[in-house]
KEDRENVEX-501398 format. One record per residue: residue in one letter; x, y, z of N, C-alpha, C, O in turn. Coordinates in steps of 0.1 Angstrom, whole numbers, padded with zeros to 4 digits, always signed. Layout:
N
AXYZXYZXYZXYZ...
END
This chain:
296
M+0008-0011+0001+0000+0000+0000+0008+0013-0001+0005+0023-0008S+0020+0012+0008+0028+0024+0009+0035+0025-0005+0039+0037-0009H+0037+0016-0013+0043+0017-0027+0033+0024-0036+0037+0032-0044L+0021+0021-0034+0008+0026-0043+0009+0042-0039+0009+0050-0048R+0010+0045-0026+0009+0059-0023+0023+0066-0028+0022+0077-0033G+0034+0059-0029+0046+0064-0033+0045+0069-0048+0048+0079-0053Y+0039+0058-0055+0038+0061-0070+0028+0072-0073+0031+0081-0081S+0018+0072-0066+0008+0083-0069+0013+0097-0065+0010+0107-0071Q+0022+0098-0055+0027+0111-0051+0038+0115-0062+0039+0127-0065V+0046+0106-0067+0057+0109-0078+0050+0112-0091+0054+0122-0098V+0040+0105-0094+0031+0109-0107+0025+0121-0105+0025+0129-0115T+0019+0124-0095+0012+0138-0092+0022+0148-0092+0020+0158-0099A+0033+0148-0085+0045+0158-0087+0050+0160-0100+0053+0172-0103C+0051+0150-0109+0056+0153-0123+0046+0160-0131+0049+0167-0140I+0033+0157-0128+0023+0164-0136+0022+0178-0132+0020+0187-0140L+0024+0181-0119+0024+0195-0114+0037+0202-0120+0036+0214-0124Y+0049+0195-0119+0061+0202-0126+0057+0206-0140+0062+0216-0145G+0048+0198-0146+0045+0202-0161+0038+0215-0162+0036+0221-0173L+0033+0221-0150+0026+0234-0151+0037+0245-0150+0033+0257-0151I+0049+0243-0149+0059+0254-0148+0058+0263-0160+0055+0275-0160G+0060+0257-0171+0060+0264-0184+0046+0273-0186+0046+0284-0191I+0036+0266-0182+0022+0275-0183+0023+0287-0175+0020+0298-0180F+0028+0286-0162+0028+0297-0154+0038+0308-0159+0036+0320-0156I+0048+0303-0166+0056+0314-0172+0050+0321-0182+0052+0333-0184E+0043+0314-0191+0036+0321-0201+0026+0330-0196+0025+0341-0202L+0017+0327-0186+0006+0332-0180+0012+0346-0173+0005+0356-0172I+0024+0345-0169+0029+0358-0162+0039+0364-0174+0051+0365-0172G+0033+0367-0185+0042+0371-0195+0048+0385-0196+0057+0388-0203D+0042+0393-0188+0047+0408-0188+0057+0411-0177+0063+0421-0178M+0060+0402-0168+0070+0404-0157+0083+0400-0161+0085+0391-0169P+0093+0407-0157+0107+0402-0160+0110+0389-0153+0106+0385-0142I+0119+0382-0161+0121+0366-0157+0127+0366-0144+0123+0357-0136G+0135+0374-0142+0143+0374-0127+0132+0376-0116+0133+0370-0106S+0123+0384-0118+0113+0388-0108+0104+0376-0106+0100+0372-0095I+0099+0370-0118+0092+0356-0117+0098+0346-0109+0092+0340-0100I+0111+0345-0111+0119+0335-0104+0119+0337-0089+0117+0329-0081F+0123+0350-0086+0124+0355-0071+0110+0352-0064+0110+0344-0054Y+0100+0356-0068+0088+0354-0062+0081+0341-0061+0073+0338-0052R+0085+0333-0071+0082+0320-0070+0090+0311-0061+0085+0302-0054L+0103+0316-0060+0111+0309-0049+0108+0313-0036+0108+0305-0026L+0104+0326-0034+0099+0332-0021+0088+0325-0016+0088+0321-0004F+0079+0322-0023+0065+0317-0019+0068+0302-0017+0064+0296-0007G+0074+0295-0027+0077+0282-0027+0085+0277-0013+0082+0268-0006L+0096+0285-0012+0104+0282-0001+0097+0283+0014+0101+0277+0024S+0088+0293+0014+0081+0297+0026+0073+0284+0030+0072+0280+0041A+0066+0278+0019+0057+0267+0022+0066+0255+0025+0063+0247+0034I+0077+0253+0018+0085+0241+0021+0092+0242+0034+0095+0231+0040T+0096+0253+0039+0101+0255+0052+0091+0253+0064+0095+0248+0074L+0079+0257+0063+0068+0254+0070+0065+0238+0071+0063+0233+0082Y+0065+0231+0060+0063+0217+0060+0074+0211+0067+0071+0202+0075L+0087+0214+0065+0098+0207+0071+0097+0209+0087+0101+0200+0094A+0093+0221+0091+0092+0225+0106+0080+0216+0111+0082+0210+0122V+0068+0216+0105+0056+0209+0110+0059+0193+0110+0056+0186+0120S+0065+0188+0100+0067+0174+0098+0079+0168+0107+0080+0156+0109G+0087+0178+0114+0098+0174+0120+0110+0170+0113+0118+0163+0118R+0111+0175+0102+0122+0171+0092+0133+0182+0090+0142+0180+0082F+0131+0192+0098+0139+0203+0096+0153+0199+0098+0162+0205+0092F+0156+0189+0107+0170+0185+0109+0178+0181+0097+0191+0182+0097E+0172+0177+0087+0177+0173+0073+0185+0186+0067+0194+0184+0059M+0181+0198+0072+0187+0209+0065+0200+0213+0071+0206+0222+0066K+0205+0206+0082+0217+0208+0088+0229+0207+0079+0231+0196+0074L+0238+0217+0077+0250+0216+0069+0259+0207+0074+0262+0206+0086K+0263+0199+0064+0276+0189+0068+0287+0192+0060+0292+0203+0059E+0293+0182+0054+0304+0182+0046+0300+0187+0031+0289+0185+0027K+0309+0191+0025+0308+0193+0009+0298+0206+0007+0289+0206-0001K+0300+0216+0016+0292+0228+0016+0295+0235+0002+0286+0241-0004S+0307+0234-0002+0310+0242-0015+0302+0236-0026+0296+0243-0034R+0299+0221-0027+0294+0216-0038+0278+0218-0036+0271+0216-0045L+0274+0220-0024+0259+0224-0022+0258+0239-0027+0247+0242-0033L+0267+0247-0025+0268+0261-0031+0267+0260-0046+0258+0266-0052M+0275+0252-0051+0277+0250-0066+0263+0244-0072+0260+0247-0083L+0257+0235-0064+0244+0231-0069+0233+0242-0071+0225+0242-0080G+0233+0251-0059+0225+0263-0061+0228+0272-0073+0220+0278-0079L+0241+0273-0075+0245+0283-0086+0241+0277-0099+0237+0285-0108F+0242+0264-0101+0238+0256-0114+0223+0258-0115+0218+0261-0126E+0215+0256-0104+0201+0257-0105+0197+0270-0109+0188+0272-0118A+0203+0281-0103+0198+0294-0106+0200+0297-0121+0191+0303-0127V+0211+0295-0127+0213+0297-0141+0206+0287-0150+0203+0291-0161A+0203+0274-0145+0194+0266-0153+0180+0270-0154+0174+0270-0165V+0174+0275-0141+0160+0279-0143+0160+0292-0150+0150+0294-0157L+0170+0302-0150+0170+0312-0158+0168+0309-0173+0160+0314-0180A+0178+0300-0177+0179+0297-0191+0165+0289-0196+0161+0291-0208Y+0160+0281-0187+0148+0275-0191+0137+0284-0192+0130+0282-0202F+0135+0293-0182+0125+0303-0183+0125+0311-0196+0114+0314-0202Y+0138+0315-0200+0139+0323-0213+0136+0315-0225+0130+0319-0234S+0140+0302-0224+0137+0292-0234+0121+0292-0236+0116+0293-0247V+0114+0291-0226+0100+0290-0228+0094+0302-0233+0085+0301-0241R+0099+0315-0230+0095+0327-0235+0098+0329-0249+0089+0335-0256Y+0110+0324-0254+0113+0327-0267+0110+0316-0277+0112+0318-0289T+0105+0304-0272+0102+0294-0281+0088+0290-0278+0078+0297-0282S+0085+0278-0270+0074+0273-0266+0076+0265-0254+0088+0262-0251V+0065+0262-0246+0066+0253-0236+0071+0240-0240+0080+0234-0233S+0065+0234-0251+0067+0221-0255+0083+0220-0259+0090+0212-0254M+0088+0230-0268+0102+0228-0272+0112+0230-0260+0122+0223-0258A+0108+0240-0252+0117+0243-0240+0118+0230-0231+0129+0225-0229V+0108+0225-0227+0108+0213-0218+0116+0201-0224+0123+0195-0218L+0114+0199-0236+0121+0188-0243+0135+0190-0245+0143+0180-0244L+0139+0203-0247+0154+0207-0248+0159+0205-0234+0171+0201-0233L+0153+0209-0224+0157+0206-0210+0161+0192-0207+0171+0189-0201Y+0152+0184-0213+0155+0168-0211+0165+0163-0220+0165+0151-0223T+0176+0172-0226+0187+0167-0232+0198+0165-0220+0209+0161-0223A+0196+0169-0208+0206+0168-0198+0212+0154-0198+0224+0154-0197P+0205+0143-0199+0214+0130-0198+0224+0130-0209+0235+0123-0206I+0223+0136-0220+0232+0136-0230+0245+0142-0225+0255+0138-0229Y+0244+0153-0218+0256+0159-0212+0262+0153-0200+0274+0153-0198V+0253+0146-0193+0258+0137-0182+0267+0126-0188+0278+0123-0183S+0261+0120-0198+0268+0108-0205+0282+0115-0211+0292+0108-0209L+0282+0126-0217+0294+0131-0223+0304+0136-0212+0316+0134-0214L+0299+0142-0201+0309+0147-0191+0313+0137-0181+0324+0138-0176S+0305+0128-0178+0308+0118-0169+0322+0110-0169+0328+0107-0159P+0326+0107-0183+0340+0102-0183+0350+0111-0178+0359+0106-0172L+0349+0124-0180+0357+0134-0177+0357+0140-0161+0367+0143-0155L+0345+0140-0158+0344+0146-0144+0341+0134-0133+0344+0136-0121L+0335+0123-0138+0332+0114-0127+0340+0101-0130+0337+0090-0124K+0349+0100-0140+0357+0089-0144+0349+0077-0146+0353+0066-0141E+0337+0079-0154+0329+0067-0156+0330+0065-0172+0331+0074-0180K+0330+0051-0175+0334+0048-0189+0320+0047-0197+0310+0042-0191S+0321+0052-0210+0311+0052-0219+0308+0037-0223+0317+0029-0224T+0295+0035-0226+0292+0021-0229+0284+0022-0243+0280+0033-0247S+0281+0010-0250+0274+0009-0262+0260+0014-0261+0254+0018-0270R+0255+0013-0248+0239+0017-0246+0240+0033-0244+0231+0040-0249S+0251+0039-0239+0251+0052-0238+0252+0059-0251+0246+0070-0253I+0261+0052-0260+0263+0059-0273+0250+0058-0281+0246+0067-0288I+0243+0045-0280+0230+0046-0287+0220+0056-0282+0213+0062-0289A+0220+0057-0268+0210+0069-0262+0214+0081-0268+0206+0089-0273L+0227+0085-0268+0232+0097-0273+0227+0100-0287+0222+0111-0289A+0228+0091-0296+0224+0090-0310+0209+0093-0310+0206+0103-0317L+0201+0087-0303+0186+0088-0302+0182+0103-0298+0175+0110-0305S+0188+0108-0287+0186+0122-0281+0191+0132-0292+0184+0141-0295I+0203+0130-0297+0209+0141-0308+0198+0141-0319+0194+0151-0323T+0193+0130-0324+0184+0128-0336+0171+0136-0331+0165+0144-0339G+0166+0134-0320+0155+0141-0315+0156+0156-0314+0146+0163-0315V+0167+0160-0312+0170+0176-0311+0169+0180-0324+0163+0191-0327V+0176+0173-0335+0178+0177-0348+0164+0178-0355+0161+0186-0364M+0155+0169-0350+0141+0169-0356+0133+0180-0350+0125+0186-0358I+0135+0183-0338+0127+0195-0332+0131+0208-0337+0123+0216-0341V+0145+0210-0338+0150+0222-0344+0150+0222-0359+0160+0219-0366Q+0139+0225-0364+0138+0225-0378+0145+0237-0385+0146+0248-0378P+0149+0236-0397+0154+0248-0405+0144+0261-0405+0150+0272-0406Q+0132+0260-0405+0123+0272-0407+0123+0278-0393+0120+0290-0391I+0127+0271-0382+0128+0277-0369+0140+0286-0368+0140+0296-0361L+0151+0281-0374+0163+0288-0373+0163+0301-0380+0173+0309-0379N+0151+0305-0389+0151+0317-0395+0146+0328-0386+0147+0340-0390N+0142+0325-0374+0136+0334-0365+0147+0337-0354+0153+0327-0348G+0149+0349-0352+0160+0353-0342+0158+0349-0328+0167+0344-0320N+0144+0352-0324+0140+0349-0311+0140+0334-0308+0143+0330-0297S+0136+0325-0320+0136+0309-0319+0151+0306-0317+0153+0297-0308I+0161+0311-0323+0175+0307-0322+0179+0310-0308+0186+0301-0301S+0176+0322-0301+0179+0324-0287+0174+0314-0279+0181+0308-0271G+0159+0311-0281+0153+0303-0272+0158+0289-0273+0159+0282-0262I+0163+0283-0285+0169+0270-0286+0182+0271-0278+0185+0261-0271A+0189+0281-0280+0203+0280-0273+0201+0281-0259+0209+0275-0252F+0190+0289-0252+0188+0288-0239+0183+0275-0234+0186+0270-0223G+0175+0268-0243+0169+0255-0239+0181+0245-0238+0182+0238-0229L+0191+0245-0248+0201+0236-0248+0211+0239-0235+0218+0230-0229A+0211+0251-0232+0220+0256-0220+0214+0251-0208+0221+0246-0199S+0199+0250-0206+0193+0246-0197+0196+0232-0194+0197+0227-0182G+0196+0224-0205+0199+0208-0204+0212+0208-0198+0214+0199-0189L+0222+0215-0203+0235+0214-0200+0237+0215-0185+0243+0207-0178L+0231+0227-0179+0231+0230-0165+0224+0220-0156+0227+0217-0145Y+0213+0216-0162+0205+0204-0154+0214+0192-0154+0214+0186-0143G+0222+0189-0165+0230+0178-0164+0241+0180-0153+0245+0171-0146L+0247+0192-0152+0258+0195-0141+0251+0194-0127+0257+0189-0118M+0237+0199-0126+0230+0197-0113+0229+0182-0110+0231+0178-0098I+0226+0172-0120+0225+0158-0117+0239+0152-0112+0240+0144-0103M+0250+0156-0118+0264+0152-0114+0266+0157-0101+0271+0149-0093T+0264+0170-0098+0268+0175-0085+0258+0168-0074+0263+0165-0063S+0246+0166-0077+0238+0160-0067+0242+0146-0065+0243+0141-0054R+0246+0139-0075+0251+0126-0072+0263+0126-0063+0263+0117-0055S+0271+0135-0063+0283+0136-0054+0279+0141-0039+0287+0141-0030L+0265+0145-0037+0262+0150-0025+0251+0139-0018+0245+0141-0008K+0248+0128-0024+0237+0119-0021+0240+0112-0007+0231+0110+0000D+0252+0110-0004+0256+0105+0009+0256+0114+0021+0257+0109+0032N+0256+0127+0019+0257+0137+0028+0244+0146+0030+0242+0153+0041Y+0234+0146+0020+0222+0153+0020+0212+0146+0014+0214+0140+0003T+0199+0146+0019+0187+0140+0014+0184+0148+0001+0189+0159-0002G+0174+0141-0006+0170+0149-0019+0163+0162-0017+0165+0172-0024I+0155+0162-0006+0148+0175-0003+0156+0185+0004+0152+0197+0004A+0166+0181+0010+0176+0191+0017+0183+0197+0005+0183+0210+0004Q+0189+0189-0004+0196+0194-0016+0187+0204-0023+0191+0215-0026A+0174+0201-0026+0165+0209-0034+0163+0222-0027+0161+0232-0033T+0162+0221-0013+0158+0234-0005+0171+0242-0004+0170+0255-0005W+0182+0237-0002+0194+0246-0002+0195+0252-0016+0197+0264-0017S+0195+0245-0027+0197+0250-0039+0187+0262-0042+0190+0272-0049M+0175+0260-0036+0166+0270-0039+0169+0283-0031+0167+0294-0036I+0173+0282-0018+0178+0292-0011+0190+0300-0017+0189+0312-0017V+0199+0293-0023+0210+0300-0029+0204+0307-0041+0208+0319-0043S+0196+0302-0049+0189+0308-0061+0180+0320-0055+0180+0331-0061L+0174+0319-0045+0167+0329-0040+0175+0342-0038+0172+0353-0042I+0187+0340-0031+0195+0351-0028+0201+0358-0040+0202+0370-0041I+0205+0349-0051+0210+0353-0064+0200+0364-0069+0204+0375-0073F+0186+0359-0069+0177+0366-0077+0170+0377-0068+0160+0382-0073S+0174+0381-0057+0169+0388-0047+0168+0403-0052+0159+0411-0050P+0179+0407-0061+0178+0421-0066+0166+0423-0076+0163+0434-0079F+0160+0413-0081+0150+0413-0091+0135+0416-0082+0124+0418-0088A+0136+0416-0069+0124+0417-0062+0117+0431-0064+0105+0433-0063F+0126+0440-0068+0122+0455-0070+0122+0458-0085+0120+0470-0088A+0124+0448-0094+0125+0451-0107+0113+0451-0115+0112+0452-0127V+0101+0450-0106+0087+0449-0113+0079+0462-0104+0083+0465-0093S+0070+0467-0109+0062+0479-0104+0053+0472-0094+0050+0460-0094A+0048+0482-0085+0038+0476-0075+0026+0473-0081+0018+0465-0076D+0021+0479-0092+0009+0476-0099+0012+0463-0106+0003+0454-0105G+0023+0460-0113+0025+0448-0119+0025+0437-0110+0019+0427-0112L+0032+0438-0099+0031+0428-0089+0018+0425-0084+0015+0413-0082K+0010+0434-0081-0003+0432-0076-0011+0423-0086-0018+0414-0082N-0011+0428-0098-0018+0421-0109-0016+0406-0111-0024+0398-0114D-0002+0403-0108+0001+0390-0110+0003+0381-0097+0007+0369-0098M+0001+0387-0085+0003+0382-0072-0002+0368-0071+0005+0359-0067H-0016+0367-0075-0022+0354-0073-0017+0343-0082-0018+0332-0079L-0010+0347-0094-0003+0338-0102+0010+0333-0096+0014+0321-0097L+0018+0343-0090+0031+0340-0084+0029+0332-0071+0037+0323-0068I+0019+0334-0063+0016+0325-0051+0013+0311-0055+0016+0301-0048L+0006+0310-0067+0001+0297-0071+0013+0290-0076+0015+0278-0074F+0022+0297-0083+0034+0292-0090+0043+0287-0079+0049+0276-0080G+0044+0294-0068+0053+0291-0057+0048+0279-0050+0056+0270-0046L+0034+0277-0049+0028+0267-0040+0026+0253-0048+0031+0242-0044I+0020+0255-0060+0016+0242-0067+0028+0234-0072+0030+0224-0066P+0036+0239-0084+0046+0230-0088+0058+0232-0081+0067+0223-0082T+0060+0243-0073+0073+0243-0064+0072+0235-0051+0079+0225-0049A+0064+0240-0044+0062+0235-0030+0057+0221-0029+0062+0211-0024I+0044+0222-0033+0035+0209-0033+0042+0198-0042+0044+0187-0037G+0046+0201-0055+0053+0193-0063+0066+0187-0057+0068+0175-0057G+0074+0196-0051+0087+0191-0045+0083+0182-0034+0088+0171-0033I+0075+0185-0024+0073+0178-0013+0066+0164-0017+0070+0154-0011L+0056+0163-0027+0052+0151-0031+0063+0141-0037+0064+0130-0034Y+0071+0147-0046+0081+0141-0053+0091+0135-0042+0093+0122-0043F+0097+0142-0033+0107+0136-0024+0099+0127-0014+0106+0117-0009N+0088+0129-0010+0081+0119+0000+0078+0106-0009+0080+0095-0004G+0075+0108-0022+0072+0095-0030+0085+0088-0031+0084+0075-0029L+0097+0093-0034+0110+0088-0036+0114+0078-0024+0121+0069-0025R+0108+0083-0012+0111+0074+0000+0103+0060+0000+0106+0051+0007L+0093+0060-0010+0085+0047-0010+0086+0039-0022+0082+0027-0022V+0093+0045-0033+0096+0036-0046+0109+0037-0049+0116+0047-0046K+0114+0026-0058+0126+0026-0063+0131+0037-0071+0122+0042-0078A+0142+0042-0070+0146+0053-0078+0146+0052-0092+0142+0062-0099Q+0149+0039-0098+0149+0038-0111+0133+0039-0116+0131+0044-0127S+0124+0035-0108+0110+0035-0111+0106+0051-0112+0100+0055-0121A+0111+0058-0102+0108+0072-0102+0115+0078-0115+0109+0087-0120S+0127+0075-0119+0131+0081-0131+0122+0079-0142+0120+0089-0150I+0116+0066-0145+0108+0065-0155+0095+0073-0154+0090+0077-0164I+0089+0075-0142+0078+0082-0139+0081+0097-0142+0073+0105-0146S+0093+0100-0140+0097+0115-0141+0094+0120-0156+0092+0132-0158L+0095+0111-0166+0093+0113-0180+0078+0120-0183+0075+0126-0193L+0071+0118-0172+0057+0123-0173+0057+0139-0173+0047+0145-0176E+0068+0145-0168+0069+0160-0166+0068+0166-0180+0059+0174-0183P+0077+0161-0189+0078+0168-0202+0063+0164-0210+0057+0172-0216L+0060+0152-0208+0047+0149-0216+0037+0156-0211+0029+0161-0219S+0035+0158-0198+0025+0166-0192+0024+0180-0196+0014+0186-0200A+0037+0186-0196+0039+0199-0201+0034+0202-0214+0028+0212-0217V+0038+0192-0223+0033+0193-0237+0017+0193-0238+0010+0202-0244V+0012+0183-0231-0004+0182-0232-0010+0194-0225-0020+0200-0229L-0004+0199-0214-0011+0211-0206-0010+0223-0214-0019+0232-0214A+0001+0224-0221+0004+0236-0230-0007+0237-0241-0013+0247-0245F-0009+0224-0246-0019+0224-0257-0033+0226-0252-0040+0233-0259I-0038+0221-0241-0050+0223-0234-0052+0237-0230-0063+0243-0233I-0043+0243-0222-0045+0256-0215-0042+0267-0223-0049+0278-0222L-0030+0265-0231-0025+0277-0239-0029+0275-0253-0026+0284-0261S-0035+0265-0258-0038+0262-0272-0026+0263-0280-0026+0268-0291E-0014+0258-0274-0001+0258-0280+0000+0247-0290-0001+0235-0286P+0002+0250-0304+0002+0239-0312+0015+0230-0312+0026+0235-0309V+0013+0218-0315+0025+0208-0313+0028+0201-0326+0020+0193-0331A+0039+0204-0331+0041+0199-0345+0044+0183-0344+0049+0178-0333F+0042+0176-0355+0045+0162-0355+0059+0158-0352+0062+0149-0345T+0067+0166-0359+0082+0165-0357+0087+0167-0344+0097+0161-0339T+0080+0176-0336+0082+0178-0322+0078+0166-0313+0086+0162-0304V+0067+0159-0317+0063+0147-0309+0073+0137-0311+0078+0132-0301I+0077+0134-0324+0087+0123-0327+0101+0127-0322+0107+0118-0315G+0105+0138-0323+0118+0143-0318+0118+0141-0303+0127+0135-0298G+0108+0146-0296+0106+0145-0281+0107+0131-0277+0113+0128-0267G+0100+0121-0286+0100+0107-0282+0114+0102-0282+0118+0095-0273F+0122+0105-0291+0137+0102-0293+0145+0107-0281+0153+0100-0275I+0143+0121-0277+0150+0126-0266+0146+0118-0253+0155+0113-0246L+0134+0116-0250+0128+0109-0238+0134+0093-0237+0137+0087-0227L+0134+0088-0250+0138+0074-0249+0153+0074-0247+0158+0064-0242G+0161+0083-0252+0175+0083-0250+0176+0086-0234+0184+0080-0227A+0169+0095-0229+0170+0099-0215+0167+0087-0206+0174+0085-0197E+0156+0079-0209+0155+0067-0202+0165+0057-0201+0168+0051-0191I+0171+0055-0214+0182+0045-0215+0193+0050-0205+0198+0042-0196L+0196+0062-0207+0209+0068-0199+0206+0068-0184+0214+0065-0176S+0193+0071-0181+0189+0069-0166+0189+0055-0160+0194+0053-0149R+0184+0045-0169+0186+0031-0164+0201+0028-0161+0205+0022-0151E+0209+0032-0171+0224+0029-0169+0229+0036-0157+0237+0030-0150S+0227+0048-0154+0231+0055-0144+0228+0050-0131+0235+0049-0121K+0215+0046-0131+0211+0037-0117+0217+0024-0115+0219+0020-0104S+0221+0017-0126+0229+0005-0125+0243+0008-0119+0249+0000-0112K+0248+0019-0123+0261+0022-0120+0261+0027-0105+0269+0024-0096N+0252+0036-0102+0253+0043-0089+0243+0039-0078+0241+0047-0069G+0237+0027-0079+0228+0021-0071+0214+0028-0072+0212+0034-0082S+0205+0026-0061+0192+0031-0062+0191+0045-0055+0179+0049-0052S+0201+0052-0054+0199+0066-0049+0192+0075-0056+0194+0076-0068A+0181+0083-0050+0174+0091-0058+0181+0104-0063+0189+0111-0055G+0180+0108-0075+0186+0120-0080+0178+0132-0078+0167+0131-0074L+0183+0143-0079+0176+0156-0079+0167+0158-0090+0170+0154-0102Q+0155+0163-0087+0145+0166-0098+0146+0180-0100+0146+0187-0091F+0147+0185-0114+0146+0198-0117+0132+0204-0115+0121+0199-0120H+0132+0215-0108+0118+0220-0106+0120+0236-0102+0110+0243-0100
END
């Protein structure tokens, strides 16, 4: 029964994460930095309250590898910035699929940074993912300057997400997943604090309800459900379920924003997610059943 509860929590969390791009589009007139700051402010407030009430605040205690924890926060701050700009300059569908190129970078950089050997499975996965990217980034899209910028931001968000995964992997013996996520959000909040005043009072008032919902639903509730669910299910199973995030993002963007989805985007996205799943399974076999950090 606990496994069923865990699966339902992870599934719900990944669907809620799919709302991130929707909120970015709905809060379209506000500077990206301000959106990130207020989303983190409300999200962190709710997560801090949850940790205190549930008696899990002790997990936040700083231990060894503080510099890597700081590095994780820096990577997340820039990754979120790049992802948000990718959504704004392209589409929710394209941005989220480009974000999920992260395993490509993990596979390419792991031999250099983590001394892990490449395998035939990783090469196949890389070929699938790269094919998917080529299918999504069509020649006609490259004729648009904003689209080129959005694609570049999307690929950068995938690279930074990959660096987050590798950094998180090195912290798994010292900090729980929710502790890593919370500390990285704290670092990001500090980085984006100057943007608290980059929006007018009227603009903030008009979008306050969306910012609060953004901080509570995909950020706080999604994060709490995800990491609670990970305690009840195998990490490899969670990695498969996590692919619901980009799928739900594409579907929700179509339903809520009436965002068209090209056939090549669907096929290319399928190649990227298949490659991501192959690399995720291989990573779990190498590194045990520890849960990785979920980008949110």
